[in-house]
KOLMAR-472653 format. One record per atom (N, C-alpha, C, O): x negated, y, z. Coordinates in pm, whole numbers, plus 50000, padded with zeros to 5 digits. Layout:
XYZ/...
//
This chain:
208384579743973/208144582144115/207414595444132/206384597744067/207914604144217/207284617044240/207004618944388/207704613544473/205974626744418/205564629244554/205704644144585/205424652744502/206154646844706/206284660744747/204944666644787/204664678244755/204114658844856/202834663644904/201724657944818/201544645744812/200984666544752/199954662144658/198654669944683/198664680444747/197554664344633/196304671744636/196384683444539/196894682144428/195874694744581/195954706744499/195284704544364/194104701144359/196014706544254/195414704744122/194254714444101/194234725444156/193294710244020/192134718643995/192514730443905/192984728643793/192304742443958/192574754743883/191384764243897/191554776343915/190224758643887/189024766643905/188344763644036/188904756744122/187134768844053/186304765444168/186914770044300/186574764744405/187814779744295/188454784744417/189394774444479/189784775944595/189764764144404/190674753944456/189914742044516/190524732144554/188614743144524/187804732744587/187024739044702/186504750144690/186944731844815/186494737844938/185384729445003/184974719144949/184894733945119/183854726945192/184464715645274/185424717845348/183914703745263/184434692045335/184204693945485/183084697345525/185214691745570/185044693345714/184144682945778/183694684845892/183864671845709/183024661345765/181584662145714/180654663545793/181404661145584/180034661145529/179524675145499/178334676845470/180404685145506/180044699145488/179514702245349/178824712245329/179834693745254/179444696245116/180394706645056/181614705145062/179824717044997/180644727644940/181294723144810/180744715044735/182474728544784/183214726444660/183504711744630/183594707744514/183654703644736/183914689344715/185234685044777/185594673244771/185964694344836/187124690744917/188414696244856/188524708144827/189384687144836/190704690944783/191724690644897/191814680744970/192484701244912/193484701945017/194854697644966/195164699044848/195654692345058/197024688645023/197914700945022/197734710245101/198884700944931/199854711744922/201264705944919/201454694244886/202224714044953/203644710244949/204224715944820/204254728144803/204694707344731/205214712044603/206494720144620/206904727144528/207124719144738/208324727144765/207994739844841/208884747844871/206704741844872/206224754144938/206924756945072/207184768445106/207214746145146/207834747845277/206864744845391/207034749845502/205854736645364/204874732845465/203504737845423/203064735545311/202834744645515/201464749245491/200534740945579/200544742445701/199714732445518/198834723545593/197574730945638/197104739945567/197004727245755/195724732845796/194614728145703/194794718745625/193474734745712/192404732745614/191794718745615/191164714845516/191954710945724/191314697745729/192154686745666/191704675345657/193354689945620/194224679945558/193904679345409/194304688045332/193174669045371/192764667845232/191794656345212/191664647745300/191124656145098/190214645045065/188914650245005/188904659444923/187814644145049/186514647144991/186314638444868/186594626444870/185824644544760/185644636744637/184344628944635/184054621944538/183544630044743/182304622344753/182624609044823/182254607144939/183294600144753/183824588044816/182744579144872/182934573244978/181604578044805/180554569044852/179724575344963/179314568345056/179474588244955/178604594745053/179374600045174/178774602445279/180674601745161/181464607245272/182714598745297/182774591545397/183704599545208/184904591345223/185974597445311/186964590745342/185814610045351/186824616445437/188134617945362/188164622445247/189244614245429/190564615545369/191594616545482/191894606645549/192124628545502/193124630945607/194434634245536/194564644845475/195394625145544/196614626245465/197724633545541/197664634445664/198734638745471/199844645545537/200544637045642/201004642145744/200634624045618/201294615345716/200614616245851/201284616845954/199274616245852/198534617445978/198814630846045/198954631746167/198894641245963/199174654546017/200554654946083/200714660546191/201544649046018/202894649146072/202994640446198/203754643546289/202224629546202/202224621246321/201664628846442/202124627046554/200664637446416/200094645446524/200934657646556/200864663046667/201724662046458/202534674146476/203964671446430/204394676846329/204704663146503/206044659046459/207004670746445/207974669946370/206734681646517/207644693146508/207574700046372/208484707446335/206494697446296/206344703646164/206994695546053/207074700045939/207444683646087/208024674845985/209534676445985/210174674346088/210094679945874/211544681745866/212254668345885/213264667445956/211724657945822/212224644245842/211194634945782/210464638845691/211134622745832/210124613545783/210304610645635/209324608145564/211544611045588/211794608045447/211184618445355/210974615845237/210904630545410/210294640845327/208944636345274/208524640245165/208254628045354/206924623845314/206944612345214/205994610445139/208034604645215/208104592845130/208294596744984/208894607044956/207794588744891/208034591544750/209524590644719/210244582844782/209974598544624/211384598444587/211674585944505/211134584244396/212524577144558/212864564644490/214364562844495/215044569844570/214884553744417/216314551144416/216744545144549/216024537044608/217924549144597/218394544944727/218634529944736/218644524244845/218824523544622/219094509144625/217854501244662/217954489444697/216654507644656/215424500644690/215284499844841/215714508844914/214694488944889/214384487645030/213084495145059/212204495444973/212944501045177/211694508245208/210504498745206/210604487145245/209384503845160/208194495645151/207644492645289/207584501545375/207254480345311/206654476445438/205244481845445/204474480745350/204914487845559/203594493545575/202534482745569/202674472245633/201474485245493/200424475345475/199624473345603/199404482745680/199204461145624/198324458145736/196934463745709/196524464645593/196204467345813/194854472545791/193924461945736/194104450045763/192954466145661/191914457045613/190794456245717/190644465145801/190014445345708/188954443245806/187644439945736/187624435045623/186544442645807/185214439645757/184804425745806/185094422045920/184134418145721/183694404745753/182794405045877/181824412545884/183124396745975/182364396446101/180914392246079/180044396146157/180644384345974/179264380145947/178404392145910/177234392945947/178984401545835/178244413645799/177934421745923/176844427345936/178914422546013/178724430046137/177594423946219/176694431046266/177634410946237/176614404146318/175224405546257/174234406746329/175154405346125/173844406546060/173224420446080/172014422146067/174074430246111/173564443846129/173014446246269/172354456346294/173284437146361/172864438946500/171414434746518/171094425546594/170544441446446/169114438046446/168324450146397/168884460846374/167024448246380/166124458646326/166174471546409/166004482446354/166394470346538/166514482246621/165234490546630/165324502846637/164044484546631/162834492946636/162744502846520/162094513246533/163404499846406/163384508946292/164574518446293/164624527946214/165524516046381/166734524046388/166414537546455/165954537946569/166654548546383/166264561846432/167024565746558/166454572146647/168304562246568/169054565446689/168544557346807/168434562546918/168234544746783/167664536346889/166344542446938/166074542547058/165534547546846/164274553646885/164514565746976/163834567447077/165484573946938/165754585847019/166294582047157/165814587047258/167284573147160/167874569347289/166844562447378/166874564147500/165944554747319/164894548147397/163984558347464/163524556247577/163724569347395/162874579747452/163554586847568/162884592747653/164874586447572/165624593247677/166064583947789/166054587747906/166444571847754/167054562747851/166194550547882/166434543547980/165194547947800/164394535847813/164874525347715/166054525047680/163984516747670/164324506747568/165344496547618/166284493147547/165154491647740/166054481147792/167484486247802/168424479447760/167654498247856/169004503847872/169624507047737/170824505347719/168804511547644/169324514647510/169804501947441/170844501947376/169034491147455/169434478547395/170764473647455/171604468247383/170934475447585/172184471447649/173364479147589/174434473447566/173164492047565/174234500147507/174544495747364/175714495147324/173494492747286/173694488247148/174504475347144/175384473747059/174204466247235/174914453547240/176334455247293/177264448847244/176494463747393/177814466147452/178784471747349/179924467247338/178314481747274/179174488347177/179084482247037/179784486646945/178224472147021/178044465646890/177634475846784/178244476546677/176604483546814/176074493346718/175044486346631/174174479346681/175144488246501/174254481346408/173264490346338/173244502546359/172444484246254/171474491346171/171854489346025/172404479045987/171534499345942/171894498745800/170674501745714/169764508945756/170674496345593/169584498445498/169914509445397/169084512945314/171154514845404/171544525045307/170594536745308/170204541845202/170204541145428/169104550445448/168154544045547/168614537545642/166884545445529/165924539145618/166124543945762/166044555945790/166384534345852/166564537745992/167964542246028/168174547746137/168934540145940/170314544745964/171014536146069/170614524846096/172074541746127/172874535146231/174274532546178/174824540446101/174874521146220/176264518146188/177074517946316/176804509946406/178044526746325/178984526546436/180224518746393/181104524046325/180274506146432/181404497646394/182634501446474/182564503646595/183754502346407/185034504946474/185744491646495/186384486346404/185624486446616/186254473746652/187514476846733/187454483846834/188654471646688/189894474746759/190014466346886/189124458346917/191094468046958/191234461747088/191294446447077/191074439347175/191604441546956/191614427146932/190254422046883/190094410146857/189284431046871/187944427146830/187724426846680/186644423146634/188724430746602/188604430946456/187964444046411/188234454646469/187124443346309/186364455046266/187104461946152/187294456246044/187524474346177/188284481946077/187364487745971/187664487245852/186224493346014/185234498745923/183984502046004/183904498946123/183014508145941/181804512446010/181354525745954/181354527745832/180964534746041/180444547745997/178924546945996/178304543646097/178324549845881/176874549345865/176334563545877/176774572545805/175364565545968/174814578745992/173304577846012/172774567446054/172624588645982/171174589245999/170844600346099/171364611446090/169954597146194/169574606446299/168094609746293/167294601946242/167754621246346/166354624846366/165884618146495/166504620346600/164834610146492/164434602546611/163874611246724/163794606546838/163484623546695/162924632146799/163984641046864/164004642446986/164844646946784/165864655946839/167164648746872/167944653546955/167404637346808/168664630446827/169804636546747/170954632246761/169514646646665/170534653046584/170744645546453/169864638446405/171944647146398/172214641046268/171404647846159/171174659846163/170974640146061/170244645545947/171254651245848/172084643945794/171174664345825/172134671045737/171484677245614/172174683245531/170174675745601/169484681745487/168644671145416/168024662845483/168594671145285/169214681045195/170724679445181/171364687345113/171304669045245/172754667245248/173084659845378/172214654145443/174334660245414/174784653845537/174774638645520/175534633245439/173924631645595/173764617245580/174844609945660/174624605845774/175994608445599/177104601145659/177924594545549/178254600945449/178254581945568/179104574745473/179804563545549/179644562245670/180574555445477/181394545145540/181124531545476/180904530545355/181144521245558/180874507745509/181904503645405/181544497745302/183174506645429/184194502445333/183994509145197/184364503445094/183414521245197/183114527945070/181924521445001/181914519744879/180914517645080/179724511345022/180044497644965/179464493644864/180954490345028/181304476844981/182154477144856/182214467244782/182824488344832/183674490044713/184694478744700/184904473244592/185304475444813/186324465044812/187624470444753/188074481344788/188214462844663/189454467244600/190614466344700/190694457144781/191494476344691/192714476744772/192424476344922/193214470945000/191304481944962/190964482345104/191884492445173/191904504145136/192614487845272/193554496445345/192914500745477/192914493245575/192364512845479/191664517745597/192624523145701/193454531845674/192504517745821/193194523045938/192174523346051/191854513146111/191674535246079/190614536446177/191124534046319/192324534746346/190184531246408/190494529946550/189394536946628/188414541546569/189534537946758/188514544146841/187214536146835/187244523846832/186104543046834/184824536346853/184734532147000/184914540347091/184464519247023/184434513847159/185774508647207/185904504547323/186774508547119/188114504147159/188124489647206/188914485947293/187244481447149/187224467247187/186924465247335/187284454947393/186274475047398/185924473947539/187144475347630/187104471147745/188204481147579/189394483247661/190064470047698/190774469247799/189834459747618/190464446847645/189874439947767/190584433147841/188564441747789/187894434647898/187654443248021/187394438048129/187744456548006/187484465548119/188724473848148/188704486148146/189804466748177/191094473348198/191194480648331/192134488148354/190204478548420/190264484948551/189654498848551/189834506248648/188954502748446/188304515748443/189174526248374/189844523148276/189154538648425/189814549448351/189044552048222/187844549548214/189744557048122/189164558947989/188754573547972/189524582648001/187554575647924/187064589047891/186874589747739/186234581147680/187434600047677/187404601347532/186574613447492/186794624547540/185624611147402/184794621647345/184904621047193/185544612047138/184294630447127/184364630746981/183294622046916/183594614446824/182064623146962/180924616746896/180634602846952/180704600547073/180294593746862/179904580246903/178624580646987/178524573547087/177674588746947/176424589947024/176714595047165/176104590447261/177644604247176/178024609647307/178624598747395/178364598347515/179424589947336/180004579047413/178914569947469/179004565447583/177904567147389/176804558647435/176054564947552/175834558547655/175674577447536/174904584247641/175724586047768/175214583947878/176974589747753/177834591847870/178094578747943/178194578548066/178184567847869/178394554847931/177214551048019/177384544548122/176004555047978/174814552248058/174824560148188/174584554648295/175104573148178/175024581748295/176244580848386/176134582648507/177414578048329/178654578048407/179464565448378/180524566248316/178974553848423/179674541248395/180964539748476/181634529448467/181304549948555/182574549648628/183764550248533/184894547548574/183504553648407/184564554548307/184234545648188/183074542348163/185274541848115/185064534947989/185104545347879/186154551047850/183954547847817/183824558547718/184114553347578/183554543347534/184994560447507/185274557447368/185234570547290/185294581347349/185134569647157/184994581647075/186014581746962/186374571346907/186464593746930/187424595346820/186724595146685/187354592246583/185424598046683/184684598246556/184904611046477/184424612046364/185604620646534/185854633346465/186854641646543/187584636446627/186874654346513/187734663746587/189204659946578/189954661846673/189614654746463/191024651646442/191284636546433/192374632346394/190294628546469/190444614146451/191204607146562/191144611246677/191914596646526/192514587146622/193494593346721/193634588246833/194164603946683/195154609846773/196574608246719/197464616046754/196804598346633/198174596046588/198854585946680/198204579546763/200144584546665/200934576046756/200424561746761/200364555746868/200064556246645/199644542346638/198334540146714/198224530646792/197354548746693/196074547346760/196194548946911/195494542246987/197084557646954/197184560847096/197874550047178/197844550547301/198484540347113/199194529847187/198274522147281/198724517347385/197004520847246/196064513147330/195794520047462/195224513947553/196184532747475/195904540347596/197074540447693/196964546047803/198174534447655/199314534147745/198974525547867/198334515047855/199414530147982/199134523548110/197684525148152/197234518648246/196934533748083/195554536648121/195434551248162/196004560048097/194694553948269/194384567648305/193294572548210/192254566148194/193544584048148/192684588648040/192234603048065/193014611348111/190964605748035/190404619048050/189774623147917/189014615547857/190104635147870/189544640247746/188384649647776/188484658447862/187264647747704/186084656147719/185794662947585/184964658147508/186474673947555/186244680747427/184864687347420/184304691247522/184334688347299/183104695747278/183354710647302/184494715147306/182274718047319/182424732547332/183104738247207/182734735047095/184094746547229/184824752647119/186024744747073/186794749546990/186204732547125/187314724047080/188404722447187/189344714647169/188264729747299/189174727547411/190624730147372/191494722147406/190914740947302/192294744147266/192904733447176/194064729647193/192114728647079/192614718146990/192934705447069/193944698947045/192074701947164/192284689747240/193384691347345/193944681447391/193674703647384/194814705847472/196104702147400/197024696547461/196164705147270/197314701147189/197414685847185/198494680147194/196244679347170/196224664747168/196704659147301/197454649347305/196274665447411/196684660747544/198194661847561/198824652847616/198764672847514/200224674547523/200944663847444/201984658747486/200384660547328/200994649947246/200944636547320/201924629047320/199804633647383/199644621147456/200624620347573/201184609747601/200824631547641/201784631747751/203194629047702/203994622847772/203504633747581/204844631247524/205044616347495/206184611747483/203924608947485/203994594447463/203864586647595/203654574547595/203984594047706/203904588147841/202534582247871/202414572147940/201494588647818/200114585047850/199604594547958/199684606747943/199094588948066/198594597148176/197224602648137/196254595148128/197144615548114/195934621348059/195594634448128/196484642148166/194304636848145/193764649348195/192774654648092/192124646948022/192664667848085/191664673847998/190844683648082/191394691748156/189514682648070/188624690548154/187964701648074/187494699647962/187954713548135/187304725048073/185924727248132/185414738448135/185324716348179/184014717048244/182974724248159/182284733148207/182874720248033/181874726247946/182174740947920/181274749347919/183444743947899/183834757747868/183454767347981/183084778747954/183534762748105/183274771548218/181814771748261/181374780948330/181054761648220/179654760748265/178644764548157/177474766748189/179054765348033/178104766847923/177494780847917/178164790847944/176224781347882/175534793947857/175774797847711/176224789547631/175484810447675/175634814547534/174804805847439/175244802947328/173614801747484/172764793247399/173404779547378/173364774147267/173984774047484/174634760947473/175864761647383/176154752247309/176574772747390/177724774547302/177284775247155/177924769647066/176194782247134/175674783546997/175284770046941/175484767346823/174724761447026/174294748146983/175444738146977/175264727046927/176634741847027/177784732847022/177634720847114/177894709547072/177234723147238/177004712247333/178254703847357/179384708647347/178014691247389/179084682647440/178624677047574/177544680747621/179394668347636/179094663347771/177754655947774/177044656547875/177394649047666/176124641747662/174944651247667/173934648247730/175054662747599/173974672547603/173774677647745/172644679747788/174864679747818/174764684147957/174114673448043/173274676548128/174484661148020/173934650248101/172444648548076/171674646648170/172034649147951/170614647647919/169794659347971/168644657748011/170394671047972/169684682948016/169634683948168/168594687348225/170764680848233/170834682248377/170214670448450/169624672048556/170344658448392/169874646148456/170474644348595/169884637748681/171664650248617/172324649348747/173804646248729/174644654848753/174124633948688/175534630548667/176354631748793/177534635248786/175764628948909/176524629949034/176944644349059/178084646949098/176044653849037/176374667849056/177464672248959/178334680148995/177404667248836/178424670748737/179774665348780/180784672348771/179804652948827/181064647148875/181624654948993/182834657448999/180764658849085/181214666449201/181804679849158/182804684349213/181164686149060/181684698749010/183034696748943/183944704848960/183174685848868/184444682848802/185544680448904/186664685048885/185224673449013/186204670649117/186634683649186/187804685549219/185654692549206/185954705349270/186944713249185/187854719649237/186754712749054/187614720248963/188954713248941/189954719848911/188974700048954/190214692648934/190294681349036/189774670449010/190924683749153/190994673749259/191644660549216/191434650249280/192424660849107/193074648549062/192044637849025/192334625949035/190864642148983/189824632548946/189374624549068/189124612549058/189274631149184/188874624149306/189894613549342/189534602349379/191164617049330/192234607249358/192124595449263/192264583849303/191864598549135/191734588049034/190584578749069/190734566549061/189444584249108/188274576049138/188474567949266/188064556349274/189114573949366/189364566649489/190324555049466/190194544349526/191294557249378/192274546849348/191614534549288/192024523249313/190564536849208/189884525749141/188614521449215/187884512649167/188364527449330/187184523649407/185894527049338/184894519949355/185884537949259/184684541849187/183784550249276/184264556949368/182494549849250/181534557049333/180874568049252/180794567449129/180394578349325/179714589349259/178274585849226/177764589649120/177604578649317/176174576149299/175944566349186/176514555449184/175124570249093/174854561948976/173354560648953/172914557348843/172584563249059/171154564849036/170314552649065/169254550949003/170734543949156/169834533649206/169584522449108/168434519749073/170634515749064/170384503848982/170854505348838/170454497648751/171704515448812/172244516748678/171454526248591/171704527248471/170484533548651/169734543148573/168244540048577/167744533848671/167554544448474/166104544148475/165654558548465/166454567448435/164394560948490/163864574448477/163984578748331/163334572748245/164804589048299/165024592848160/163754596748087/163694595747964/162744601348160/161524605748095/160424595348101/159284598048063/160754583448146/159744572948155/159264569248016/160054567147924/157964568648003/157384565247872/157564550447844/157464542047934/157824547447721/157954533547680/156824530247583/156064538947541/156724517547551/155664513447461/155964516347316/155114514347229/157174521147289/157544523647150/157164537847110/157504547347180/156494539447000/156074552646954/157064558146852/157454551246758/157464570646873/158374577146780/157604582446659/158204588246569/
//
C-alpha cells in the first residue's frame, strides 16, 4: 500500500518547522505530494509534540476546504487493488461523560475563571462555565478544559489550556501551554473528529442566529455581552470549516467574526459556506475600527467588548455598516439593549482575590 501525500521525510533541520498551534520551533512536519503536483500551505502537517500539542491537519481536510485544488477524491486514497471495496469511514471516538462531569468543578483555582470573574463577576462567569460545560484540569495547576460537545451532546475531545489570571492571555512561556485530552488519555485507536466549541447549544437554541469566532474564550465573553447570538468557536484559524462540520449550520443564519488579520482567510471560508447553501455574513468591523496598537495585539471581538463596555454601540455600528444585520435581528425579535438584566458592572469587585 502506498500513499501519494506523506509527511516530508527528515532531511536535516530545514525540513522541520514551527508548529502553527503551539509555536514550538523545529517540531512541525509538513505534508508533501510525492507526484509534485500539489503544493500544500504551511499549516497542513503534524506537530511531533503529541502529548503537549497534538496538532494534525491532514491533506483530506485541506481538500475538503479547497475542493478546487483536488484533482479527484481518489487521488487522496491509498493505492489499492480495484477488487477491494472502499473502506468505510470510521466513526468518531468520544470521551467518557463521567470524566467530563468530574471536571466541572474546582473553579476558584481555575485561572480563566479567575480572569473572567474579575471582568464579568463571579455569578455570570459561573453561568457561562455551566452553559458551555467548561471544565478544570490538573495537567497544569489552574488549567481550563474546553470540551468539544457535538450537537448530539457527545464529547469529541477537550482542549486543555492555561491562562494568566490577570491579563486573560494564554501562557506561552517557557512553552505554549496547550494540549488535548485525547492525547493525555493515550487511548488506543482514538479517532479524532473535532466539532465546534459550543456546538451542543445549537440543539436547544435553534431560534438564535449563530456567531462564529476563533477562540473559545472569545465565545464565552461575547456570549455574555451579546446574547442576541449563539456564539460558537472554531478553536483555530483553520478549524471546523470542512463539509462535515458545517452541516450543523444549515438552515441557520450565521455570522463570522474573524480576528484582526484573518478577514481574508475567513472570506474564503464564507464563500465555501455559501456554496453549501449556508446563509452566512462576514463582518469587517474589527478591520475598519482597529487602531495600530489593537492590530499589533491581534484583537478579536471580545477584546473590543471588554475595552468598550458598550455592546449596544458596537451592534449599532455593525448595523450601520451592514443593514442586513438589522433585518436579521428584526426577523428574530432580537433587541439591542443588553444592559439591564443580562449584564453586571464589569468592574465590580468580587470577593475572590486574584
